[in-house]
N, C-alpha and C positions, 0 to 999 in steps of 0.2 A: 276705451278698450285696454285690457290688461296687456302689458308688454314687457318683455325682457330682451335687451339687445346686447350681445357680447361683442367685444372687439379686442384687438391686440395680439392675435395669434400670428404665427408665421414660422419661418424656417430659422433655426438657430443651431450653432455648433454645440457639441457636448461641452459642458462647463459654462455655457452662456446663461443669459437671463432674459426673461420677458415679463411684461406686466400686462395682465388681462384686465379689462374693464367690463362691467355689466351695468348698464343703465336701466332702471326700472321705472315704471309708471308710479307716481306718488302713492296711489291707492294701495298698491301691494307692498311697497317698500317700507313705509312708515310703520314702526312698531313690530316688524316681523324679523325673524331670523333668516338670514340669507346663507345660501350654500353654494359651493363649487363642486361639481362632479366632473368626471371624465369618462369617456368610453373609447375603448380600443377594440377593433374588430376581433371577434372570437372570445371576448371577455365580457364579464358583467360590468355594468355601470358602477363606478367607484366613487364613493363620497370622499372628498379630499379635505374640505375645510368648511367650517361654519362660523358665523358671527352673529351674535344677538344684537338687538337694537341698542343695548347698553354696552356694546363692544366686548363682550366676553367671547373668546375664541376657542375652537377645538379643531384638532388636526388628526388625520390618519397617520399611522406610523410610517407609511410610505413617503410622506412629504414633510413630516415634522422636522424642523430645523432648516429646511430648504425653501419652503413656501410660506408666505405671510398673507393672511386675509385681512382686509381692512374695509372700512366703509366711510362714505361721506354722506351724512344724512341730509345735508343741505342740497346736494346734487343728486340724491336718490341713486347713488352709484356704489357698487361693491367692487373691490379690486382683488386680484390675486397676483402678488409679486412672487415670481418663480426664479430661483437661483440654483446654481450648480446643476443645470439641467442635464439629464441623462437620456440616452436613446429610448429607454423604456418609458419615458414621460411622453413620448409621441402618442397623441390621442386627439379626439375632439373634446373640447372643454365647454361645459355648460354651467350656467348659473340657474338657480332654482329657488323657489319660495313657496311656502304653503300659506294660503290665504283663504279664509272663510270656506274651508272645506274642500278646496281644490289645490292641486299642485300646478305650478306654472314653470315653464321652461323657455329658455331662449333658443335661438336657432343653432347655437354652438359656434365655436371658433377653433380652427385647426391649428394645432401646435405640432411641429415636426422638428425633432432633434436629430441632426445628422451632420456628419462631416463631408 
């Protein structure tokens, strides 16, 4: 069964950091580009960062310079290192992959940035 499982969310103060992880089943991870999205109530889902199987990355302007996406192909895991967090980064964060004609999503992990 295809699975994506995110972890690492939590409550952090403004200016703090968190590292999110998303472990994928090998079938959908290998050779595919992985993405991180977030969703805030009342807003559209936002694509934050992407990483190809050969480690090329792309970022949205809203997180460029603060967030870093990486992947460990041996562990079928993609990461999102988030630094200098702001209250507006509060959201549910999801990883995503497109594989053989379908989009797959994890259950999401809540990140709350508040003092």
